[in-house]
C-alpha positions in Angstrom: 65.0 7.6 65.1 61.7 6.4 63.9 59.9 3.8 66.0 56.9 1.6 65.3 54.2 1.0 67.8 52.3 -2.3 68.1 49.1 -2.1 70.1 46.2 -4.4 70.5 42.6 -3.5 70.9 39.5 -5.5 71.6 36.1 -5.2 69.7 35.2 -2.2 71.9 38.4 -0.4 70.8 39.9 -0.7 74.3 43.6 -1.3 74.6 44.4 -4.9 75.6 48.1 -4.8 75.9 50.5 -1.9 76.4 52.1 -0.5 73.3 55.3 -2.1 72.2 57.7 0.3 70.6 59.9 -1.2 67.9 62.8 0.4 66.0 63.0 -0.1 62.2 65.7 -2.7 62.7 63.6 -4.6 65.3 60.7 -4.5 63.0 62.8 -5.9 60.1 64.3 -8.6 62.3 60.8 -9.5 63.6 59.5 -9.7 60.0 62.3 -12.0 58.9 62.0 -14.1 62.0 58.3 -14.7 61.4 59.1 -15.7 57.8 61.2 -18.5 59.3 64.7 -17.2 58.5 67.6 -18.3 60.7 70.0 -15.8 62.3 72.6 -16.3 59.6 70.0 -15.6 56.8 68.7 -12.6 58.7 72.2 -11.2 59.0 72.9 -11.6 55.3 69.5 -10.0 54.4 70.1 -7.1 56.8 73.8 -6.5 56.2 74.7 -7.1 59.9 76.5 -9.7 61.9 74.9 -12.8 63.3 75.8 -11.4 66.8 73.8 -8.2 66.1 70.8 -10.3 64.9 71.0 -12.3 68.2 71.1 -9.0 70.1 67.9 -7.7 68.4 66.1 -10.9 68.8 66.9 -10.8 72.5 65.4 -7.2 72.6 62.3 -8.5 70.9 62.0 -11.3 73.5 62.3 -8.8 76.3 59.8 -6.4 74.8 57.2 -9.1 74.2 58.0 -11.1 77.3 58.8 -14.3 75.3 61.7 -16.7 75.6 61.9 -18.4 72.2 61.4 -17.8 68.5 58.3 -20.0 68.5 56.8 -18.1 71.4 57.5 -14.8 69.6 55.8 -16.1 66.4 52.9 -17.4 68.4 52.6 -14.1 70.2 52.4 -12.2 66.9 49.8 -14.6 65.5 47.6 -14.7 68.6 47.7 -10.9 69.0 47.2 -10.3 65.3 50.3 -8.2 64.9 50.8 -7.3 61.3 54.3 -7.7 60.2 
């Protein structure tokens, strides 16, 4: 299974935060979440159930240490994570 790594570096090219490994599904869910889609819309776009979307969003919360969609989006913006 292919995984994506998100890592953040400062101006001296030193690692600021530990790498976050995302599966392709997690990357897709994160992308659609940042675009503002709701769980039902993400499920329809990704050909999965709403419950599966909730599961993957929960995994994203755990991996990024966030508790809400807005915190997750702010985390991506503040850490300049390209989605």
